[in-house]
N, C-alpha and C positions, 0 to 999 in steps of 0.2 A: 283839283288836287295836284300838287307838284311834288315829285320825289327827287330830292337832291341827295347824291352820294358824295362822300369826301375821300380824297386822297391827299396826303401831305407829309411834310417832313416831321420826323420824330424829335429832332435835335435842335429845336428853336432855342435861341438864347433867351435868358430871363427877360431882357429888355424888349425882345420881340413879342412875347406873349400878349401884353396888353394891346399892342399895335395890331396883331393878327386878330385878336378877339374883337376889337372895335370894327375892323374891316368885315369880319364875318357877320357881326350884328347888323351892320349896314346892308350887306348883301341879302341876308335872310329876311329883313324887314319887307323887302319887295315881294317875296314869295309868301310870307305869312299873312299878308293882307287879305288874301282870298280865303283864309281860314282852313286851308287844306295842306299845310306843309308837312311832309314826311322827310326825315333825315335818316340816311343809312350810313353807318360808320362801323369800323372795326374797333373803335375806341382805344386804339393804341395811345401811348403817351404822345404828347405834342399836339399836332394839328387835328388828329382824329377826335381827341377828347375835347379840345376847344370847340370844334364844330358841334359835337354832341351837346355840350353845355349850352351853346348858342341856340340850337334847335329847340331845346326844352325851354329856354328863357323866352323864345319867341312864341311859345305856345304850340309848337309843333309836336309831332309824334316821332319818337326815336325807334328805329329798327337797328339792332346790333347784329353784326356778322362776326363770329369768332372763328379764326382760321383753322383751329384744331382742338381736339379734346384735351390736350395737355397745355394749351396756351396760357390759361390763368395760372396754373401751377409753375410752369417753367419759363414764362416770358414776361410776366407782369412783376416788375420790381416792387420792393417795399414802399418806395416813394410814390408809386402810382396805384397801389392796390386799393386804397380806400376810394379813390375817385372811380376806378374801374368798376368796383363792386356797386357803388352808388348808381353809375350809369346803367349797369345791367339791371338793377332793380327798377330804375325809372323807365326802362325801355318797354314799349308796347309789344315788341317781338324780339326774341333772341334766337338766332340761328347759329348753332354750333356745327361747323362742317365736319363730315365724318372722318377726316384725316386724323391719324393717331398723334402725329408729331408736327409741331410748328417749325416748318422749314420753308425754303424758297417755294416749293410746289404748293404748300398750304397757303402762303401769301398770294401767290399767283391765282389760285382758285378763289380765294376770298375777294381779290380785286375784280375777278371776272363776275362774281355775283354782284358786286357793287355796280359795275358798268351795266349789267343786264337789268338791274332794277331801276336805274336812274333815268329820269327825264333830262337831267343835267348833272354834270360832274363839277364839283367845287374842288379845285386843286390849290392847296396852300403850297406853292411851288416857286422856287427861285428861277426856274426856266432852264436849269442845267440839263444836259442830255442824260439818257440812261447810263448807268455805270457798267452795264453788261452782266450784272449779277441776277437780274430779273426780280420782279415783284416790288419794285420801287415806285416812287411817285411819278417819275417821268415815263416809266413803262405803262402805268395805268392811264396817264394822259394820252399816250399814243394809242392804247387799246380803245379808249373811249372815242377818240377822233376817228379811228378806223371803223368803228361801229356806228358812226354818225351821231354820237351823243355830244351835244354842245358842252364846252368846258369853260367855266368861269375861273380864271386864274386870280388868286388872292395872294399878293406879295407886296404889302404896303412899304412905302419908303421908310428906310431905317430897319427893316426886318433883316435878320441874319441867322445863320446856323452856328452851333457850337463847333469848335475845332476847326 
């Protein structure tokens, strides 16, 4: 069994979504062949949800980590709510962290859970360094590497971020 966790950008452009999804499908195929794929995701908009959908499509088991008790109510926008709820329902495990509020500390705690559970981290990441705010994709990649967790970077040619 292989446990893959994901970190990645929320703000993928519309044109990037099919590119990233195809790259994730290709990557996950390698791990799903042994029949024991587990994907761990916070199922945020963007890369996290694309990864979760790809895990389920590959026949894997999804484990969801929700950063705080108020996350669904205060952080999941109307455009993402239906997919978020679908992924929670499809998950074999849902872990809601005991933090009351979705803030930087909650995201950092969730990312630490991802790294602790992962045999490998999948990073949908453009390679840019941390912003200094904490809890972001680059921060999670650095945490994983410091913990000795191998990182598979997924950033297909043509992928970009909004704004």
